[in-house]
C-alpha positions as CSV (number, residue, x, y, z in Angstrom):
1,M,-17.6,-1.9,-21.7
2,R,-18.8,0.2,-18.9
3,T,-17.4,3.8,-19.1
4,L,-16.9,6.1,-16.1
5,H,-17.4,9.8,-16.6
6,L,-13.9,11.3,-16.6
7,I,-13.4,15.1,-16.1
8,G,-12.5,17.4,-18.9
9,L,-13.2,20.9,-20.4
10,G,-11.9,21.7,-23.9
11,L,-12.9,25.2,-25.1
12,L,-10.9,25.0,-28.3
13,A,-10.1,21.3,-28.7
14,F,-8.2,20.3,-31.9
15,G,-5.8,17.3,-31.7
16,T,-2.4,15.5,-33.1
17,G,4.3,7.8,-31.9
18,G,7.6,3.4,-31.5
19,A,10.7,1.9,-32.8
20,A,12.5,3.8,-35.6
21,A,11.5,2.9,-39.1
22,P,14.2,2.0,-41.7
23,Q,16.1,5.2,-42.6
24,A,16.9,6.6,-46.0
25,D,18.1,9.9,-47.6
26,P,15.1,12.2,-46.8
27,G,15.2,13.6,-50.3
28,T,14.6,10.2,-51.8
29,V,11.9,8.9,-49.3
30,R,8.7,8.2,-51.0
31,L,6.2,11.1,-50.8
32,I,3.1,9.8,-49.0
33,E,0.0,11.1,-50.8
34,R,-2.3,13.4,-48.8
35,K,-5.3,11.2,-49.5
36,D,-3.6,8.2,-47.9
37,L,-3.0,10.2,-44.7
38,F,-6.2,12.3,-44.5
39,G,-8.7,10.5,-46.7
40,N,-11.3,8.2,-45.2
41,P,-10.0,5.2,-43.2
42,T,-10.9,1.9,-44.7
43,K,-12.6,1.0,-41.4
44,T,-12.6,2.5,-37.9
45,Q,-14.3,2.4,-34.5
46,A,-15.3,-1.2,-34.3
47,R,-18.0,-2.0,-31.7
48,L,-19.5,-5.2,-30.4
49,S,-23.2,-5.3,-29.5
50,P,-23.7,-5.9,-25.8
51,D,-25.3,-9.3,-26.5
52,G,-22.3,-10.3,-28.6
53,K,-24.3,-11.1,-31.8
54,W,-23.2,-8.2,-34.0
55,L,-20.1,-6.2,-35.0
56,S,-20.3,-2.7,-36.2
57,W,-17.9,-0.2,-37.5
58,I,-17.6,3.1,-39.5
59,A,-16.4,2.8,-43.1
60,P,-16.9,4.7,-46.4
61,R,-20.0,4.2,-48.5
62,D,-19.9,6.1,-51.8
63,G,-17.0,8.1,-50.3
64,V,-18.7,9.2,-47.1
65,L,-18.2,7.6,-43.7
66,N,-21.3,5.5,-42.7
67,I,-22.2,2.7,-40.3
68,W,-21.7,-0.9,-41.3
69,V,-22.8,-4.0,-39.5
70,A,-22.0,-7.8,-39.7
71,P,-22.8,-10.9,-37.7
72,A,-20.1,-11.3,-35.1
73,S,-19.6,-14.8,-36.2
74,D,-19.1,-13.8,-39.9
75,P,-17.5,-10.3,-40.3
76,G,-17.3,-10.9,-44.0
77,Q,-21.0,-10.5,-44.3
78,A,-20.8,-6.8,-43.6
79,R,-23.4,-4.4,-45.1
80,P,-24.0,-0.6,-44.7
81,L,-26.8,0.5,-42.5
82,T,-26.7,4.3,-43.2
83,A,-26.4,6.3,-46.4
84,E,-25.2,9.7,-45.4
85,K,-24.3,11.5,-48.7
86,T,-22.4,14.6,-47.4
87,R,-21.7,14.8,-43.7
88,P,-19.6,11.9,-42.3
89,I,-20.8,9.9,-39.3
90,R,-17.9,10.1,-36.9
91,S,-19.1,8.2,-33.8
92,H,-21.6,5.5,-33.0
93,F,-22.6,3.2,-30.1
94,W,-24.9,0.3,-29.4
95,A,-28.2,0.7,-27.5
96,P,-27.9,-1.2,-24.2
97,D,-30.5,-3.8,-25.3
98,S,-28.6,-4.4,-28.6
99,S,-31.8,-3.4,-30.5
100,Q,-30.2,-0.6,-32.5
101,I,-27.0,1.3,-33.3
102,M,-27.2,5.0,-32.3
103,F,-25.2,7.9,-33.7
104,I,-25.1,11.6,-33.7
105,N,-24.6,14.0,-36.6
106,D,-24.8,17.8,-37.2
107,K,-25.3,20.0,-40.3
108,G,-22.3,21.6,-41.9
109,G,-20.3,21.7,-38.6
110,D,-22.8,23.7,-36.6
111,E,-22.4,21.1,-33.7
112,N,-26.2,20.9,-33.2
113,F,-25.8,17.1,-32.8
114,L,-29.1,15.1,-33.0
115,L,-29.5,11.5,-32.1
116,Y,-30.4,8.8,-34.6
117,G,-31.0,5.0,-34.3
118,V,-31.0,2.2,-36.8
119,A,-31.7,-1.5,-36.3
120,P,-28.9,-4.0,-37.2
121,A,-31.4,-5.8,-39.4
122,G,-31.7,-2.7,-41.5
123,G,-34.2,-0.1,-42.4
124,E,-34.2,3.7,-42.4
125,P,-32.4,5.4,-39.6
126,K,-34.9,7.1,-37.2
127,L,-34.3,10.6,-35.9
128,L,-34.9,10.1,-32.1
129,T,-34.6,13.8,-31.2
130,P,-36.6,15.6,-33.9
131,F,-35.8,19.2,-32.9
132,E,-34.1,22.2,-34.5
133,K,-31.0,24.1,-33.2
134,T,-30.6,21.4,-30.5
135,R,-27.6,19.6,-29.1
136,V,-28.2,16.3,-27.5
137,Q,-26.0,15.0,-24.7
138,M,-25.9,11.5,-23.1
139,V,-26.8,11.6,-19.4
140,G,-27.0,7.9,-18.6
141,T,-27.1,4.3,-19.8
142,S,-27.4,1.1,-17.8
143,N,-26.3,-2.5,-18.2
144,H,-29.4,-3.7,-16.3
145,V,-32.1,-1.2,-17.2
146,T,-31.6,-1.8,-21.0
147,G,-34.9,-0.6,-22.5
148,R,-34.2,3.1,-22.1
149,I,-31.5,5.7,-21.9
150,L,-31.3,9.2,-20.4
151,L,-30.6,12.2,-22.6
152,G,-30.0,15.9,-22.1
153,I,-31.9,18.0,-24.6
154,N,-31.6,21.8,-24.8
155,N,-34.5,22.5,-27.2
156,R,-36.4,24.5,-24.5
157,D,-33.6,26.7,-23.4
158,A,-30.4,26.6,-25.5
159,R,-28.3,27.1,-22.3
160,W,-29.5,24.1,-20.3
161,H,-30.1,20.5,-21.1
162,D,-33.4,19.1,-19.7
163,V,-33.2,15.4,-18.8
164,Y,-35.4,13.0,-20.8
165,S,-35.9,9.3,-20.7
166,L,-35.9,7.8,-24.2
167,D,-37.9,4.5,-24.6
168,L,-35.8,2.5,-27.1
169,K,-38.7,0.4,-28.3
170,T,-41.2,3.2,-29.0
171,G,-39.0,6.2,-29.3
172,K,-41.1,8.1,-26.8
173,L,-39.3,10.9,-24.8
174,T,-40.4,11.5,-21.2
175,L,-39.3,14.5,-19.2
176,V,-37.4,13.4,-16.1
177,M,-36.0,16.7,-14.9
178,R,-36.4,20.2,-16.0
179,N,-33.0,22.0,-15.8
180,D,-32.9,25.6,-14.8
181,G,-29.2,26.3,-14.3
182,Y,-27.4,23.0,-13.7
183,A,-24.3,22.1,-15.7
184,G,-25.0,18.4,-15.7
185,F,-26.5,15.3,-13.9
186,L,-25.1,11.9,-12.8
187,A,-27.3,8.8,-12.9
188,D,-26.8,5.5,-11.3
189,D,-27.2,2.0,-12.9
190,Q,-31.0,2.1,-12.3
191,L,-31.1,5.3,-14.3
192,N,-32.1,7.3,-11.2
193,L,-30.6,10.8,-11.1
194,R,-28.4,11.0,-8.0
195,M,-26.3,14.2,-8.4
196,A,-26.5,17.6,-10.1
197,S,-23.7,20.0,-10.6
198,K,-23.8,23.8,-10.9
199,Q,-21.0,26.2,-11.6
200,R,-19.9,28.6,-8.8
201,D,-19.1,32.3,-9.3
202,D,-15.4,31.4,-8.5
203,G,-15.3,29.0,-11.5
204,G,-15.6,25.9,-9.3
205,S,-18.6,23.6,-9.0
206,D,-21.2,22.6,-6.4
207,Y,-22.6,19.1,-6.4
208,F,-26.1,18.5,-5.1
209,R,-27.9,15.3,-4.1
210,V,-30.9,14.5,-6.2
211,T,-33.7,12.5,-4.7
212,G,-36.5,11.6,-7.1
213,D,-37.4,14.8,-8.9
214,K,-36.0,17.1,-6.2
215,I,-32.5,18.7,-6.0
216,E,-31.4,19.5,-2.5
217,A,-30.7,23.2,-1.9
218,T,-27.4,22.7,0.1
219,P,-24.4,21.4,-1.8
220,L,-23.2,18.0,-0.9
221,V,-19.7,18.7,-2.2
222,T,-18.0,22.0,-3.2
223,I,-15.1,22.0,-5.6
224,G,-12.9,25.1,-6.0
225,L,-11.5,26.5,-9.3
226,D,-8.1,24.8,-8.9
227,D,-9.7,21.4,-8.7
228,S,-12.5,22.0,-11.2
229,L,-10.9,20.4,-14.2
230,T,-9.4,17.4,-12.3
231,T,-12.2,16.5,-9.8
232,G,-15.7,15.2,-10.2
233,P,-17.9,12.1,-9.8
234,A,-17.1,9.3,-12.2
235,G,-19.9,6.8,-11.7
236,F,-21.7,4.4,-9.4
237,T,-21.2,0.7,-9.0
238,A,-24.3,-1.3,-10.1
239,D,-25.6,-1.6,-6.6
240,G,-25.4,2.1,-6.1
241,K,-23.4,1.7,-2.9
242,T,-20.0,3.0,-4.2
243,L,-19.4,6.2,-6.0
244,Y,-16.1,6.6,-7.9
245,W,-14.4,10.0,-8.1
246,I,-11.6,11.3,-10.2
247,D,-10.2,13.6,-7.5
248,S,-7.3,16.0,-7.0
249,R,-8.5,17.5,-3.7
250,G,-5.6,17.5,-1.2
251,R,-3.2,16.4,-3.9
252,D,-1.9,17.6,-7.2
253,T,-2.6,14.8,-9.7
254,A,-6.1,13.3,-9.9
255,A,-6.5,10.0,-8.2
256,L,-9.2,7.4,-8.6
257,L,-11.2,7.2,-5.3
258,A,-14.0,5.0,-4.2
259,Q,-16.6,6.5,-1.8
260,D,-18.8,4.5,0.4
261,V,-22.1,6.3,-0.2
262,A,-23.6,5.4,3.2
263,T,-20.6,6.6,5.3
264,G,-18.9,9.0,2.9
265,K,-15.6,7.3,3.5
266,M,-13.1,7.7,0.6
267,T,-10.6,4.9,-0.4
268,T,-7.8,5.5,-2.8
269,V,-7.9,3.0,-5.7
270,A,-5.1,4.3,-7.9
271,E,-2.9,7.4,-8.1
272,S,0.3,8.6,-9.8
273,P,2.6,11.5,-8.8
274,K,3.3,12.4,-12.4
275,A,-0.1,12.2,-14.2
276,D,-3.8,12.1,-13.6
277,I,-5.8,8.9,-13.8
278,G,-6.8,8.6,-17.4
279,G,-9.1,5.8,-18.5
280,V,-10.7,3.0,-16.6
281,M,-12.1,-0.5,-17.4
282,A,-15.1,-1.5,-15.3
283,D,-17.1,-4.7,-14.9
284,A,-20.3,-4.6,-16.9
285,E,-22.2,-6.6,-14.2
286,T,-21.0,-4.9,-11.0
287,G,-19.6,-1.6,-12.2
288,R,-16.4,-2.1,-10.2
289,V,-13.2,-0.8,-11.6
290,Q,-11.0,-3.6,-13.0
291,A,-8.1,-1.6,-14.6
292,Y,-6.9,2.0,-15.0
293,S,-4.5,4.0,-17.1
294,I,-1.9,6.6,-16.4
295,D,-0.7,8.7,-19.3
296,Y,2.6,10.6,-18.7
297,L,5.0,10.0,-21.5
298,K,2.9,7.1,-22.8
299,E,-0.3,5.5,-21.7
300,E,0.1,2.5,-19.5
301,W,-2.7,0.3,-18.1
302,T,-2.6,-1.4,-14.7
303,A,-5.0,-4.1,-13.8
304,I,-6.7,-4.5,-10.4
305,D,-8.7,-7.6,-11.5
306,P,-6.3,-10.6,-11.9
307,G,-8.2,-12.0,-14.9
308,I,-8.1,-8.6,-16.7
309,G,-4.4,-8.4,-15.9
310,A,-3.7,-11.8,-17.3
311,D,-5.5,-11.0,-20.5
312,L,-3.7,-7.6,-20.9
313,D,-0.3,-9.3,-20.4
314,W,-1.2,-12.0,-23.0
315,L,-2.3,-9.3,-25.4
316,R,0.9,-7.3,-24.9
317,K,3.0,-10.3,-25.9
318,Q,0.9,-11.1,-28.9
319,L,0.5,-7.6,-30.2
320,K,4.0,-6.4,-29.2
321,G,2.5,-3.2,-27.9
322,E,0.0,-1.7,-25.4
323,P,-3.5,-3.1,-26.2
324,I,-6.3,-0.6,-26.7
325,V,-9.6,-2.1,-25.6
326,G,-12.4,-0.4,-27.4
327,S,-15.5,-2.5,-26.8
328,R,-16.6,-5.5,-24.7
329,T,-19.7,-7.7,-24.6
330,R,-21.9,-7.7,-21.6
331,A,-20.7,-11.2,-20.8
332,D,-17.2,-9.9,-21.2
333,D,-16.2,-12.9,-23.2
334,R,-15.1,-11.0,-26.3
335,W,-13.3,-7.7,-26.7
336,I,-12.5,-5.4,-29.6
337,V,-8.7,-4.7,-29.3
338,A,-6.4,-2.5,-31.3
339,V,-2.7,-1.8,-31.4
340,D,-0.9,1.3,-32.5
341,P,2.6,0.6,-33.7
342,V,3.1,4.3,-34.6
343,V,5.4,3.4,-37.6
344,A,2.6,1.4,-39.2
345,P,-1.2,1.9,-39.3
346,S,-3.3,0.6,-36.4
347,T,-4.8,-2.9,-36.6
348,T,-8.0,-4.0,-34.9
349,Y,-8.8,-7.5,-33.7
350,L,-11.6,-9.5,-32.2
351,F,-10.4,-11.1,-29.0
352,D,-12.0,-14.3,-27.6
353,R,-11.0,-14.3,-24.0
354,K,-11.8,-17.9,-23.2
355,A,-10.1,-19.4,-26.3
356,K,-7.3,-16.9,-26.1
357,K,-7.7,-16.2,-29.8
358,L,-7.1,-13.0,-31.7
359,S,-9.0,-12.6,-35.1
360,K,-7.8,-9.8,-37.3
361,L,-10.7,-7.5,-38.3
362,Y,-9.0,-4.8,-40.3
363,V,-6.1,-2.4,-40.7
364,S,-7.4,1.1,-40.4
365,R,-5.3,2.5,-43.3
366,P,-3.9,-0.4,-45.3
367,Q,-2.6,2.0,-47.9
368,L,0.0,3.1,-45.3
369,E,1.4,-0.4,-44.9
370,G,5.0,-0.3,-46.0
371,A,4.9,3.5,-46.2
372,P,7.9,5.4,-44.8
373,L,6.3,6.2,-41.4
374,V,8.7,7.3,-38.7
375,A,9.0,7.1,-34.9
376,M,7.7,9.5,-32.3
377,Y,9.9,10.4,-29.4
378,P,8.5,11.4,-26.0
379,E,10.6,14.2,-24.5
380,E,10.7,16.1,-21.2
381,I,11.5,19.8,-21.8
382,K,12.2,22.3,-19.1
383,A,10.4,25.7,-19.2
384,R,12.3,28.7,-18.1
385,D,10.6,28.6,-14.7
386,G,11.3,24.9,-14.2
387,L,8.0,23.4,-15.2
388,T,8.4,20.1,-17.1
389,L,6.7,20.1,-20.5
390,V,5.9,16.6,-21.8
391,S,6.4,16.9,-25.6
392,Y,6.6,14.7,-28.6
393,L,9.1,14.9,-31.4
394,T,9.0,13.3,-34.9
395,L,12.0,13.5,-37.3
396,P,12.1,13.0,-41.1
397,A,13.1,9.6,-42.4
398,G,16.8,9.4,-43.0
399,T,17.8,12.2,-40.6
400,D,18.2,10.0,-37.5
401,P,20.0,6.8,-38.5
402,D,20.9,5.8,-35.0
403,G,17.4,6.3,-33.6
404,D,18.4,8.6,-30.7
405,G,15.8,11.2,-31.4
406,K,18.4,13.7,-32.7
407,P,19.0,14.4,-36.4
408,D,22.6,14.2,-37.8
409,K,22.2,17.8,-38.8
410,P,19.5,20.4,-38.2
411,V,16.3,20.3,-40.3
412,P,13.4,22.7,-40.7
413,M,10.8,22.2,-37.9
414,V,7.0,22.7,-37.5
415,L,5.9,23.5,-33.9
416,F,2.4,21.8,-34.0
417,V,0.3,23.2,-31.1
418,H,-2.7,21.3,-29.7
419,G,-6.1,22.9,-29.1
420,G,-8.1,23.1,-25.9
421,P,-6.1,24.6,-24.3
422,W,-7.5,22.2,-21.7
423,A,-6.5,19.1,-23.6
424,R,-3.2,17.4,-24.3
425,D,-0.9,15.8,-26.9
426,E,-0.3,12.1,-26.6
427,Y,2.1,9.4,-27.8
428,G,0.8,7.6,-30.8
429,Y,0.3,7.6,-34.6
430,S,-0.4,11.1,-35.8
431,S,-1.4,11.9,-39.4
432,Y,-0.1,15.4,-38.9
433,H,3.3,14.3,-37.5
434,Q,3.8,11.7,-40.3
435,W,2.7,14.1,-43.0
436,L,5.0,16.9,-42.0
437,A,7.9,14.6,-41.3
438,N,7.4,13.0,-44.7
439,R,7.7,16.5,-46.2
440,G,11.1,17.0,-44.6
441,Y,10.2,18.7,-41.3
442,A,10.9,17.8,-37.7
443,V,7.6,18.1,-35.8
444,L,7.4,19.1,-32.1
445,S,4.2,19.0,-30.1
446,V,4.3,20.5,-26.6
447,N,2.1,20.1,-23.6
448,Y,2.4,23.8,-22.5
449,R,1.1,24.9,-19.1
450,G,-2.7,24.7,-19.0
451,S,-2.7,21.3,-20.7
452,T,-4.6,18.6,-18.9
453,G,-3.4,15.2,-17.6
454,F,-0.4,16.4,-15.6
455,G,-2.2,17.6,-12.4
456,K,-4.1,20.6,-11.3
457,N,-1.0,22.7,-10.6
458,F,0.1,22.4,-14.2
459,I,-3.4,23.5,-15.4
460,T,-3.5,26.4,-12.9
461,A,-0.1,27.6,-14.0
462,G,-1.8,28.5,-17.3
463,N,-4.5,30.7,-15.7
464,L,-4.6,34.2,-17.3
465,Q,-1.5,33.2,-19.3
466,W,-2.9,33.1,-22.9
467,G,-0.2,34.7,-25.0
468,R,2.1,35.1,-21.9
469,K,3.7,32.1,-20.1
470,M,1.8,29.7,-22.2
471,H,3.5,31.2,-25.2
472,D,6.8,31.3,-23.4
473,D,6.5,27.5,-23.0
474,L,6.3,27.2,-26.8
475,L,9.3,29.5,-27.3
476,D,11.3,27.5,-24.7
477,A,10.5,24.3,-26.5
478,V,11.8,25.8,-29.7
479,G,14.9,26.9,-27.8
480,W,15.3,23.3,-26.6
481,A,15.0,22.0,-30.2
482,V,17.6,24.5,-31.4
483,A,20.0,23.7,-28.6
484,R,19.6,20.0,-29.3
485,G,20.5,20.4,-32.9
486,V,17.0,19.5,-34.2
487,T,16.6,22.7,-36.1
488,T,17.8,26.3,-36.5
489,P,16.1,29.5,-35.2
490,D,15.3,30.7,-38.7
491,K,13.7,27.5,-39.9
492,V,10.7,27.0,-37.5
493,A,7.1,27.4,-38.4
494,I,4.2,27.4,-36.0
495,M,0.9,25.6,-36.8
496,G,-2.1,24.5,-35.0
497,G,-5.9,24.3,-34.7
498,S,-8.3,26.1,-32.3
499,Y,-6.1,27.2,-29.4
500,G,-3.2,26.0,-31.5
501,G,-4.5,28.5,-34.1
502,Y,-4.5,31.2,-31.5
503,A,-0.9,30.3,-30.5
504,T,0.0,30.7,-34.2
505,L,-1.5,34.1,-34.3
506,A,0.2,35.0,-31.0
507,G,3.4,33.8,-32.4
508,V,3.4,36.0,-35.5
509,T,2.1,39.1,-33.6
510,F,3.6,39.0,-30.1
511,T,7.0,37.6,-31.3
512,P,7.0,38.6,-34.9
513,T,10.4,37.2,-35.9
514,A,10.4,34.1,-33.7
515,F,8.8,32.0,-36.5
516,A,9.4,31.8,-40.2
517,C,5.7,31.5,-40.9
518,G,2.4,30.4,-39.4
519,V,-0.6,28.2,-40.2
520,D,-3.7,29.1,-38.2
521,I,-6.7,26.7,-38.3
522,V,-9.9,28.0,-36.7
523,G,-8.0,30.1,-34.2
524,P,-9.4,33.1,-32.3
525,S,-7.9,36.5,-32.8
526,N,-9.9,38.6,-30.4
527,L,-10.5,37.0,-27.0
528,Q,-13.4,39.4,-26.1
529,T,-15.4,38.6,-29.2
530,L,-14.5,34.9,-28.7
531,L,-16.1,34.9,-25.3
532,K,-19.1,36.8,-26.5
533,T,-19.9,34.3,-29.2
534,I,-19.3,31.0,-27.5
535,P,-22.3,28.6,-27.9
536,P,-25.2,29.2,-25.4
537,Y,-24.9,25.6,-24.1
538,W,-21.5,26.6,-22.7
539,E,-23.2,28.9,-20.2
540,A,-22.4,26.5,-17.4
541,G,-18.7,26.9,-18.1
542,K,-18.6,30.6,-18.6
543,Q,-17.2,31.5,-15.2
544,Q,-14.4,29.0,-15.6
545,F,-13.4,30.6,-18.9
546,Y,-13.4,34.0,-17.2
547,K,-11.3,32.9,-14.3
548,R,-8.8,31.1,-16.6
549,M,-8.7,33.5,-19.5
550,G,-9.8,36.9,-18.3
551,D,-13.2,38.3,-17.2
552,P,-14.8,40.5,-19.9
553,T,-17.3,41.9,-17.3
554,T,-14.5,43.8,-15.5
555,E,-12.3,46.6,-16.7
556,E,-9.2,44.7,-15.6
557,G,-10.3,41.6,-17.3
558,R,-11.1,43.4,-20.6
559,K,-7.6,44.9,-20.6
560,L,-6.1,41.5,-20.0
561,L,-8.1,40.0,-22.8
562,D,-7.3,42.8,-25.2
563,A,-3.6,42.6,-24.4
564,A,-3.6,38.8,-25.2
565,S,-5.6,39.3,-28.4
566,P,-3.4,39.0,-31.6
567,L,-5.9,41.2,-33.5
568,Y,-4.6,44.3,-31.8
569,K,-1.0,43.5,-32.8
570,A,-1.8,42.6,-36.4
571,D,0.3,45.5,-37.8
572,A,3.4,43.8,-36.3
573,I,3.1,40.7,-38.6
574,V,6.1,40.4,-40.8
575,R,6.0,36.6,-41.6
576,P,3.8,34.7,-44.0
577,L,0.5,33.6,-42.5
578,L,-2.1,31.1,-43.7
579,I,-5.6,31.0,-42.1
580,G,-8.2,28.2,-42.5
581,Q,-11.7,28.6,-41.2
582,G,-15.1,26.9,-41.2
583,A,-18.0,29.2,-41.9
584,N,-20.3,27.5,-39.4
585,D,-17.9,27.2,-36.5
586,P,-19.9,27.6,-33.2
587,R,-16.8,27.8,-31.0
588,V,-14.5,30.1,-32.9
589,N,-16.8,32.2,-34.9
590,K,-15.9,33.0,-38.5
591,A,-15.5,36.6,-37.4
592,E,-12.4,35.7,-35.5
593,S,-10.6,35.0,-38.8
594,D,-12.4,37.8,-40.7
595,Q,-11.2,40.4,-38.2
596,I,-7.6,39.7,-38.4
597,V,-7.7,39.2,-42.2
598,A,-9.4,42.6,-42.5
599,A,-6.8,44.2,-40.2
600,M,-4.0,42.8,-42.2
601,R,-5.6,43.9,-45.5
602,A,-6.0,47.4,-44.1
603,K,-2.2,47.6,-43.5
604,N,-1.4,45.9,-46.8
605,I,0.1,42.9,-45.0
606,P,-0.1,39.7,-47.1
607,V,-2.2,36.8,-45.8
608,T,-3.8,33.8,-47.4
609,Y,-7.3,33.0,-46.1
610,V,-9.1,29.7,-47.0
611,L,-12.8,29.4,-46.0
612,F,-15.0,26.4,-46.1
613,P,-18.8,27.2,-46.2
614,D,-19.8,23.7,-45.1
615,E,-17.5,23.2,-42.1
616,G,-17.4,24.2,-38.4
617,H,-14.6,23.8,-35.9
618,G,-12.1,21.9,-38.0
619,F,-12.7,20.2,-41.3
620,A,-14.7,17.0,-41.0
621,R,-15.1,16.2,-44.7
622,P,-12.0,14.5,-46.0
623,Q,-12.2,16.5,-49.3
624,N,-12.0,19.7,-47.3
625,N,-9.2,18.6,-45.0
626,I,-7.1,17.3,-47.9
627,A,-7.7,20.6,-49.7
628,F,-6.6,22.7,-46.8
629,N,-3.5,20.6,-46.2
630,A,-2.7,20.8,-49.9
631,V,-2.5,24.6,-49.4
632,A,-0.7,24.3,-46.1
633,E,2.1,22.0,-47.4
634,N,2.7,24.2,-50.4
635,F,2.7,27.3,-48.1
636,L,5.2,25.6,-45.8
637,G,7.3,24.5,-48.8
638,K,7.8,28.1,-49.9
639,C,8.5,29.2,-46.3
640,L,10.7,26.4,-45.0
641,G,11.9,24.7,-48.2
642,G,10.4,21.3,-47.6
643,R,8.8,19.0,-50.2
644,A,5.2,19.4,-51.3
645,E,2.7,17.3,-53.3
646,P,1.2,19.7,-55.9
647,I,-2.2,21.1,-55.1
648,G,-3.6,19.5,-58.2
649,D,-7.4,19.0,-58.2
650,S,-7.8,19.0,-54.4
651,I,-9.3,22.5,-54.2
652,R,-11.8,21.7,-57.0
653,A,-12.8,18.5,-55.1
654,S,-13.6,20.6,-52.0
655,T,-15.8,23.5,-51.1
656,A,-12.8,25.8,-50.4
657,Q,-13.1,29.5,-51.1
658,V,-10.0,31.8,-51.0
659,P,-11.2,35.3,-50.2
660,E,-7.7,36.6,-49.7
661,G,-4.1,35.9,-50.9
662,A,-4.4,33.0,-53.4
663,G,-1.3,34.3,-55.1
664,F,0.9,33.9,-52.1
665,V,0.9,30.0,-52.2
666,N,2.5,28.1,-55.0
667,G,-0.1,26.7,-57.4
668,L,-3.2,27.9,-55.4
669,A,-4.5,30.6,-57.7
670,A,-4.3,28.3,-60.7
671,S,-6.1,25.5,-58.8
672,L,-9.2,27.6,-58.0
673,P,-12.4,26.6,-59.8
674,A,-14.4,29.3,-61.5
675,R,-17.2,30.0,-59.0
């Protein structure tokens, strides 16, 4: 499947679905074990090799996610290709020539991702970028020049990624372009660099034409701040004559445009007044777009190519849901297709287009088949100034027998806030929604202003609004839930990761009595120190952060950032707070959690702090994720009165340390190992 480069910038990304499931008394609903929700999936991320000979996926090997491979003609003959013992492999892709499977991995969550390759026939994985303190980026692949790929490597200067060509047969890296100040490069299907982008002082971007090894001095295109997260080149057709753009210039939501490279003429391919163009499917041979998606309340695909449209319609009838196409052969005769029923685990199939045949490959979490999973309801909530906040509500089983998205009587609620903030919540199965609903809570996730996917004006409405109007949106959503009878004002917790963790800290400091308690996962407490410690390879995005958050190089900006920093209002905290942090987090430094814990300790304000020495921005190892969620659900149970599976041995199975407040969570102190 050919992928176009869609726009996005997530500083603090950390994420979160269907007909109603059978209802029962919520107190008698089976408690779904944490390991079934947050442990390793049985299989995930199936891929077809471009030549169609192989199938690959990620699955546990000795309890750690590794890459497996099987002949496409006989998936039952699967065998593991890698043998990671500690750090799970979370993504992989096939080399264009089908010679090897490639994957990235870091150490302990430091996000210094290096590139590895392993042949489908077996053998030891080869480290293809043998450097230290380096983060590899993909710059370009081709369906026609299949013997090499283009990589961005920042081993020379941590701020900038030089472009290298990697010979897939020999492993040789050849410098293509030294990078001294450019945010990124765009290559065509012949792997020629065609455009380079550089951030402007106003937070926008300039795009420059690249010819050979020369970058023109005068920008070809200039994008302002307002359009910077919703506009950019998306990729060339195979002949190099058409350049696709995701583009919001002169409109609000980002449209898909096709530009004639010779004349510069733009033609609108697809647009929506409600949401940005999301994903695209493109022809592997020609590179021309065949289908596109719009994601407002739910993601919906529209085909341009009649053949693609006929197959998508056929799949919808067979799967009784929107098909998710994950991988395609170069001949486009077979697809990997999944369906997400929300109230059941997702199922992945191999689809033979010519024979119109679906072959079931696997259920991602078969242990959840028959579990009391519940529906997710898309909602449109009005903010106090009239903005529409697309949100998602999940209710505990047994509380909504008529399936109208409203419980018969109010229940405790968790406001689960997404990270980014330049990201979004989506409709679909969510382990967090299902877990919390199973424990007896309504769960509400809100796309507050600043979230992406709903046009540039919605993003811009969040500029300089951390802890201000962005927080008001969350409060307005809680007010909506109270008015609707979902919950009561005294029974709402706030929880989230990354920016969602910041929102939690803002909630318990700026509005100390608005929430019954808070769960902060890798959230920043001091916006000035956050911006001082962002990774060096985010240098190209620094001005954008300053313009959208507050500029720490000016007195006015520093005052703005300090006023929006929960650290300086820590003495206002009167509600229980739980904090989780990865010691190696490169985005939200450990000091962000340390600072607010120290400030609370100095004022004798209780707080529980869980630290993982082998994690970064979020908890990648299932043992650690399960352990933190064990603490979280017992913390929430004490605060909101919901159900909780005992902590048990989950802490001992993890690397969790509890520097502060173990006694404030039921069962936590007794569960700690002697270290």
